[in-house]
VEXTOR-485750 format. One line per field, with one value per atom (N, C-alpha, C): residue number from 0; x, y, z; residue in three letters. Coordinates in nm, 3 decimals. Layout:
BEGIN
pos	NUM	...
xx	X	...
yy	Y	...
zz	Z	...
code	Ala	...
***
This chain:
BEGIN
pos	0	0	0	1	1	1	2	2	2	3	3	3	4	4	4	5	5	5	6	6	6	7	7	7	8	8	8	9	9	9	10	10	10	11	11	11	12	12	12	13	13	13	14	14	14	15	15	15	16	16	16	17	17	17	18	18	18	19	19	19	20	20	20	21	21	21	22	22	22	23	23	23	24	24	24	25	25	25	26	26	26	27	27	27	28	28	28	29	29	29	30	30	30	31	31	31	32	32	32	33	33	33	34	34	34	35	35	35	36	36	36	37	37	37	38	38	38	39	39	39	40	40	40	41	41	41	42	42	42	43	43	43	44	44	44	45	45	45	46	46	46	47	47	47	48	48	48	49	49	49	50	50	50	51	51	51	52	52	52	53	53	53	54	54	54	55	55	55	56	56	56	57	57	57	58	58	58	59	59	59	60	60	60	61	61	61	62	62	62	63	63	63	64	64	64	65	65	65	66	66	66	67	67	67	68	68	68	69	69	69	70	70	70	71	71	71	72	72	72	73	73	73	74	74	74	75	75	75	76	76	76	77	77	77	78	78	78	79	79	79	80	80	80	81	81	81	82	82	82	83	83	83	84	84	84	85	85	85	86	86	86	87	87	87	88	88	88	89	89	89	90	90	90	91	91	91	92	92	92	93	93	93	94	94	94	95	95	95	96	96	96	97	97	97	98	98	98	99	99	99	100	100	100	101	101	101	102	102	102	103	103	103	104	104	104	105	105	105	106	106	106	107	107	107	108	108	108	109	109	109	110	110	110	111	111	111	112	112	112	113	113	113	114	114	114	115	115	115	116	116	116	117	117	117	118	118	118	119	119	119	120	120	120	121	121	121	122	122	122	123	123	123	124	124	124	125	125	125	126	126	126	127	127	127	128	128	128	129	129	129
xx	11.754	11.788	11.691	11.741	11.666	11.667	11.549	11.484	11.457	11.496	11.457	11.450	11.321	11.313	11.268	11.363	11.350	11.312	11.235	11.192	11.271	11.276	11.342	11.313	11.161	11.155	11.098	11.074	11.035	11.100	11.061	11.074	10.972	10.972	10.822	10.821	10.890	10.903	11.021	11.029	11.125	11.066	11.160	11.122	11.234	11.199	11.311	11.266	11.368	11.354	11.329	11.377	11.365	11.438	11.391	11.436	11.497	11.415	11.477	11.401	11.510	11.456	11.493	11.354	11.404	11.405	11.481	11.435	11.500	11.439	11.478	11.604	11.707	11.811	11.814	11.878	11.906	11.917	11.984	12.042	11.922	11.833	11.733	11.698	11.627	11.622	11.740	11.719	11.836	11.810	11.841	11.815	11.922	11.845	11.933	11.886	12.000	11.961	12.054	12.044	12.094	12.244	12.306	12.439	12.517	12.421	12.507	12.615	12.707	12.817	12.758	12.810	12.763	12.789	12.678	12.647	12.585	12.583	12.526	12.491	12.364	12.274	12.209	12.212	12.115	11.975	11.852	11.753	11.655	11.604	11.484	11.343	11.255	11.116	11.064	10.976	10.964	10.916	10.892	10.837	10.971	10.956	11.059	10.948	11.013	10.940	11.048	10.970	11.063	10.983	11.030	10.953	10.964	10.906	10.921	10.834	10.864	10.813	10.636	10.643	10.518	10.431	10.476	10.397	10.377	10.459	10.473	10.559	10.507	10.546	10.490	10.562	10.512	10.543	10.479	10.519	10.507	10.616	10.624	10.668	10.594	10.618	10.723	10.830	10.955	10.977	11.016	11.094	11.235	11.297	11.463	11.531	11.626	11.697	11.819	11.826	11.950	11.925	11.991	12.000	12.100	12.149	12.277	12.245	12.339	12.324	12.486	12.472	12.594	12.567	12.639	12.598	12.453	12.365	12.250	12.146	12.216	12.117	12.132	11.986	11.934	11.882	11.938	11.850	11.829	11.688	11.668	11.618	11.705	11.648	11.576	11.477	11.399	11.316	11.298	11.222	11.078	11.035	10.883	10.849	10.746	10.705	10.544	10.488	10.366	10.353	10.274	10.246	10.123	10.111	9.991	9.982	9.883	9.873	9.849	9.792	9.739	9.876	9.955	10.086	10.030	9.959	9.896	9.860	9.780	9.756	9.887	9.976	10.107	10.211	10.193	10.266	10.212	10.080	10.010	10.044	10.058	10.105	10.217	10.328	10.463	10.468	10.390	10.369	10.306	10.225	10.154	10.223	10.272	10.326	10.492	10.554	10.707	10.762	10.721	10.754	10.739	10.620	10.583	10.617	10.715	10.728	10.597	10.579	10.479	10.520	10.417	10.464	10.552	10.519	10.633	10.787	10.793	10.907	10.970	10.899	10.959	10.995	10.914	10.921	11.059	11.088	11.203	11.335	11.330	11.462	11.461	11.379	11.397	11.466	11.419	11.473	11.601	11.653	11.778	11.867	11.838	11.919	11.937	11.846	11.870	11.970	11.943	12.061	12.202	12.201	12.328	12.396	12.320	12.371	12.430	12.333	12.377	12.509	12.539	12.638	12.745	12.742	12.863	12.892	12.819	12.819	12.901	12.857	12.928	13.044	13.102	13.218	13.355	13.275	13.330	13.390	13.308	13.319	13.395	13.411	13.515	13.654	13.668	13.811	13.845	13.769	13.807	13.861	13.800	13.852	13.983	14.011	14.152	14.276
yy	11.359	11.270	11.305	11.263	11.282	11.128	11.091	10.935	10.948	10.864	10.836	10.690	10.633	10.499	10.498	10.432	10.399	10.267	10.278	10.153	10.141	10.028	10.031	10.121	10.197	10.283	10.394	10.426	10.548	10.576	10.698	10.720	10.702	10.614	10.560	10.684	10.726	10.849	10.911	11.038	11.123	11.199	11.189	11.245	11.349	11.470	11.518	11.519	11.548	11.565	11.422	11.311	11.163	11.176	11.133	11.107	10.971	10.859	10.747	10.657	10.525	10.429	10.294	10.195	10.074	9.977	9.884	9.803	9.644	9.588	9.433	9.386	9.306	9.227	9.108	9.022	8.877	8.857	8.926	8.929	8.987	9.032	9.098	9.241	9.311	9.449	9.534	9.670	9.725	9.871	9.950	10.104	10.183	10.298	10.421	10.554	10.583	10.716	10.841	10.966	11.085	11.054	11.056	11.042	10.900	10.816	10.686	10.688	10.615	10.612	10.538	10.597	10.562	10.413	10.349	10.200	10.154	10.024	9.989	9.829	9.798	9.658	9.599	9.488	9.429	9.405	9.419	9.429	9.307	9.245	9.139	9.181	9.120	9.156	9.152	9.307	9.303	9.431	9.504	9.639	9.738	9.848	9.929	10.066	10.095	10.211	10.329	10.435	10.574	10.662	10.769	10.841	11.005	11.075	11.232	11.288	11.439	11.496	11.528	11.560	11.600	11.484	11.360	11.262	11.167	11.149	11.049	10.923	10.789	10.683	10.636	10.581	10.534	10.401	10.330	10.167	10.191	10.125	10.080	9.938	9.832	9.708	9.694	9.666	9.652	9.507	9.508	9.390	9.378	9.283	9.277	9.382	9.476	9.542	9.594	9.687	9.760	9.890	9.929	10.039	10.103	10.221	10.298	10.444	10.461	10.580	10.668	10.772	10.854	10.952	11.015	11.141	11.156	11.263	11.287	11.229	11.155	11.098	10.951	10.882	10.739	10.699	10.640	10.566	10.450	10.387	10.268	10.235	10.136	10.068	9.933	9.916	9.783	9.753	9.638	9.584	9.631	9.650	9.682	9.729	9.830	9.890	9.913	9.882	9.929	10.001	10.129	10.208	10.180	10.186	10.168	10.205	10.212	10.254	10.156	10.046	9.934	9.819	9.821	9.720	9.570	9.507	9.383	9.380	9.446	9.424	9.445	9.535	9.544	9.430	9.349	9.242	9.113	9.107	9.013	9.052	9.172	9.226	9.142	9.179	9.126	8.973	8.910	8.782	8.729	8.800	8.761	8.833	8.937	9.006	8.960	8.964	8.945	8.820	8.750	8.616	8.509	8.532	8.391	8.449	8.347	8.378	8.326	8.391	8.363	8.261	8.192	8.069	8.131	8.247	8.285	8.299	8.353	8.351	8.242	8.152	7.993	7.935	7.953	7.897	7.951	8.086	8.150	8.113	8.077	8.045	7.884	7.833	7.678	7.690	7.772	7.749	7.818	7.931	7.953	7.843	7.779	7.688	7.586	7.537	7.444	7.516	7.620	7.672	7.677	7.746	7.729	7.586	7.495	7.377	7.309	7.332	7.326	7.373	7.492	7.583	7.508	7.475	7.437	7.290	7.207	7.063	7.099	7.195	7.216	7.294	7.363	7.406	7.292	7.231	7.080	7.000	7.008	6.898	6.979	7.091	7.155	7.164	7.164	7.163	7.037	6.918	6.762	6.756	6.855	6.790	6.837	6.944	7.012	6.927
zz	12.386	12.267	12.158	12.015	11.918	11.860	11.841	11.789	11.618	11.544	11.436	11.428	11.342	11.317	11.207	11.136	10.962	10.935	10.824	10.768	10.625	10.558	10.439	10.343	10.319	10.239	10.282	10.405	10.448	10.623	10.665	10.781	10.888	10.978	11.042	11.130	11.219	11.330	11.353	11.396	11.413	11.543	11.621	11.792	11.867	11.887	11.959	12.123	12.184	12.364	12.418	12.339	12.414	12.521	12.622	12.765	12.765	12.711	12.750	12.632	12.613	12.505	12.580	12.527	12.584	12.466	12.433	12.309	12.325	12.271	12.292	12.220	12.271	12.217	12.250	12.162	12.187	12.347	12.403	12.541	12.619	12.584	12.673	12.653	12.733	12.713	12.738	12.646	12.639	12.659	12.730	12.799	12.726	12.697	12.627	12.716	12.789	12.857	12.770	12.784	12.729	12.729	12.846	12.887	12.839	12.796	12.770	12.679	12.664	12.553	12.458	12.319	12.192	12.194	12.108	12.105	11.973	11.962	11.850	11.899	11.889	11.921	11.803	11.799	11.699	11.774	11.718	11.780	11.730	11.807	11.790	11.777	11.711	11.734	11.848	11.894	11.997	12.052	12.132	12.181	12.208	12.132	12.148	12.249	12.335	12.411	12.454	12.407	12.420	12.495	12.576	12.637	12.623	12.591	12.583	12.684	12.711	12.796	12.735	12.624	12.534	12.531	12.495	12.461	12.563	12.658	12.787	12.697	12.773	12.712	12.582	12.470	12.355	12.338	12.280	12.253	12.111	12.055	11.900	11.887	11.815	11.781	11.661	11.685	11.572	11.538	11.414	11.358	11.397	11.347	11.358	11.325	11.354	11.320	11.383	11.406	11.448	11.526	11.641	11.688	11.703	11.689	11.670	11.761	11.872	11.918	11.924	11.848	11.832	11.915	12.008	12.071	12.111	12.080	12.109	12.003	11.915	11.809	11.820	11.824	11.792	11.698	11.602	11.492	11.500	11.483	11.478	11.320	11.290	11.140	11.129	11.131	11.140	10.982	10.993	10.868	10.847	10.983	10.994	11.118	11.143	11.285	11.276	11.391	11.443	11.546	11.530	11.634	11.718	11.840	11.915	12.074	12.138	12.262	12.357	12.318	12.425	12.389	12.507	12.468	12.458	12.490	12.482	12.343	12.269	12.130	12.060	12.077	12.010	12.032	12.131	12.160	12.085	12.068	11.969	11.816	11.795	11.668	11.623	11.730	11.712	11.669	11.745	11.727	11.593	11.581	11.445	11.299	11.340	11.224	11.193	11.304	11.282	11.310	11.395	11.470	11.398	11.306	11.227	11.079	11.001	10.864	10.793	10.682	10.581	10.496	10.427	10.326	10.238	10.196	10.065	10.093	10.227	10.296	10.316	10.364	10.385	10.274	10.173	10.036	10.004	9.972	9.939	10.012	10.161	10.219	10.174	10.143	10.092	9.944	9.874	9.748	9.742	9.810	9.834	9.906	9.973	10.046	9.952	9.871	9.787	9.658	9.623	9.519	9.596	9.724	9.795	9.785	9.828	9.820	9.669	9.566	9.439	9.420	9.427	9.405	9.446	9.589	9.680	9.607	9.596	9.493	9.368	9.290	9.138	9.196	9.279	9.314	9.333	9.429	9.480	9.343	9.250	9.152	9.043	9.028	8.943	9.021	9.166	9.207	9.213	9.206	9.219	9.072	8.974	8.837	8.788	8.842	8.828	8.908
code	Unk	Unk	Unk	Unk	Unk	Unk	Unk	Unk	Unk	Unk	Unk	Unk	Unk	Unk	Unk	Unk	Unk	Unk	Unk	Unk	Unk	Unk	Unk	Unk	Unk	Unk	Unk	Unk	Unk	Unk	Unk	Unk	Unk	Unk	Unk	Unk	Unk	Unk	Unk	Unk	Unk	Unk	Unk	Unk	Unk	Unk	Unk	Unk	Unk	Unk	Unk	Unk	Unk	Unk	Unk	Unk	Unk	Unk	Unk	Unk	Unk	Unk	Unk	Unk	Unk	Unk	Unk	Unk	Unk	Unk	Unk	Unk	Unk	Unk	Unk	Unk	Unk	Unk	Unk	Unk	Unk	Unk	Unk	Unk	Unk	Unk	Unk	Unk	Unk	Unk	Unk	Unk	Unk	Unk	Unk	Unk	Unk	Unk	Unk	Unk	Unk	Unk	Unk	Unk	Unk	Unk	Unk	Unk	Unk	Unk	Unk	Unk	Unk	Unk	Unk	Unk	Unk	Unk	Unk	Unk	Unk	Unk	Unk	Unk	Unk	Unk	Unk	Unk	Unk	Unk	Unk	Unk	Unk	Unk	Unk	Unk	Unk	Unk	Unk	Unk	Unk	Unk	Unk	Unk	Unk	Unk	Unk	Unk	Unk	Unk	Unk	Unk	Unk	Unk	Unk	Unk	Unk	Unk	Unk	Unk	Unk	Unk	Unk	Unk	Unk	Unk	Unk	Unk	Unk	Unk	Unk	Unk	Unk	Unk	Unk	Unk	Unk	Unk	Unk	Unk	Unk	Unk	Unk	Unk	Unk	Unk	Unk	Unk	Unk	Unk	Unk	Unk	Unk	Unk	Unk	Unk	Unk	Unk	Unk	Unk	Unk	Unk	Unk	Unk	Unk	Unk	Unk	Unk	Unk	Unk	Unk	Unk	Unk	Unk	Unk	Unk	Unk	Unk	Unk	Unk	Unk	Unk	Unk	Unk	Unk	Unk	Unk	Unk	Unk	Unk	Unk	Unk	Unk	Unk	Unk	Unk	Unk	Unk	Unk	Unk	Unk	Unk	Unk	Unk	Unk	Unk	Unk	Unk	Unk	Unk	Unk	Unk	Unk	Unk	Unk	Unk	Unk	Unk	Unk	Unk	Unk	Unk	Unk	Unk	Unk	Unk	Unk	Unk	Unk	Unk	Unk	Unk	Unk	Unk	Unk	Unk	Unk	Unk	Unk	Unk	Unk	Unk	Unk	Unk	Unk	Unk	Unk	Unk	Unk	Unk	Unk	Unk	Unk	Unk	Unk	Unk	Unk	Unk	Unk	Unk	Unk	Unk	Unk	Unk	Unk	Unk	Unk	Unk	Unk	Unk	Unk	Unk	Unk	Unk	Unk	Unk	Unk	Unk	Unk	Unk	Unk	Unk	Unk	Unk	Unk	Unk	Unk	Unk	Unk	Unk	Unk	Unk	Unk	Unk	Unk	Unk	Unk	Unk	Unk	Unk	Unk	Unk	Unk	Unk	Unk	Unk	Unk	Unk	Unk	Unk	Unk	Unk	Unk	Unk	Unk	Unk	Unk	Unk	Unk	Unk	Unk	Unk	Unk	Unk	Unk	Unk	Unk	Unk	Unk	Unk	Unk	Unk	Unk	Unk	Unk	Unk	Unk	Unk	Unk	Unk	Unk	Unk	Unk	Unk	Unk	Unk	Unk	Unk	Unk	Unk
***
């Protein structure tokens, strides 16, 4: 298989000759072998594993995203990714980098929720005036 891992502004990795891929979804681990039917799955922050003959098993910490398999091509599109060789350190990186929202993101989400609430209230007021 051909694997491409995409980030919002760059290609993180491109590998050919991939024998298997394991990713984490909301429902648990999700495996892809070369003869698997075409599919799409939403990814959660976790460890993506792929194996090639030349490199062996490789671990990549990924943020949420999507994985798409079409024929021999597999594309993984995620918000962030970190490569590493020690699985324990990657798991810690997932928890530290991807699972905890930083203060700016929490503030932004709170502000957006307030704006959405205000917009809905105004729309209801306009509807009631008619």
